[in-house]
Structure formats: C-alpha cells, structure tokens
C-alpha positions, 0 to 999 in steps of 0.5 A: 220267050223266057219270063221275069219277075219285077224282082229280077229284072231289078237285080238285072237292072240294079234298081228298085223295085219301084224303078221297075215298075214305074217303067212298067207303067210308063210302057217303057218295059212291055210287061204279062199279066200270069194269075194277077202276078206281073211277067216282064219278057227278058227280049223287052228288058235287052230292048230297053238295054241296047235303046240304053247304050253309052257309046264310048267316044273320044273327044277331038283332044284325046280324052275317053268320055261317055255319051248316053243316047236317051232314047224314049220307049214307050210301047203306044201300038201292038206294032210297038209291043211286036217289035218290044217282043221280038216278033215279025213285024 
C-alpha cells in the first residue's frame, strides 16, 4: 500500500493542505498515523476522486456541459474503512 503525505495529496489534487486537513478530519479521506505523522493511502485518494468525478453530458439541444457528482464519502464503520482502503469485505 502506497502512503502519501498531506502535502503530496494537496499537490496531486491542486488544493491547499488546509483543504486536505478538513477532508481528513471529516472522515472523507481515511488516514494513518506513522510516528505522529499523517499518511493518506493512495487508494483512498483514488476512491475520493472516483466518487467526485464529473460526467460529460450533452443537453437535449446538443450543447456540452458537465455535471458534478457530489456523493459524500464518510468513514463510519470498519466496513467503510475496508472499502476505502480497497480491502476485500
């Protein structure tokens, strides 16, 4: 399993470290602590992006527009954590 720092994830998503911290504290991005340092599994970042991807849709008039899916992803149970980490349930 590949673990990333908050800085690496913020760079990857092109958002601030403060945003990553908020996502982490809300439970949207599961994390590990390794000797008091926060690490985020790459698979969790990929899952977060998958749940927030945009669909390229065409309107009935033929013009293109995008619709953002806003599925929330909150870790509440051990099963949710396993899913986020890509473990078989």
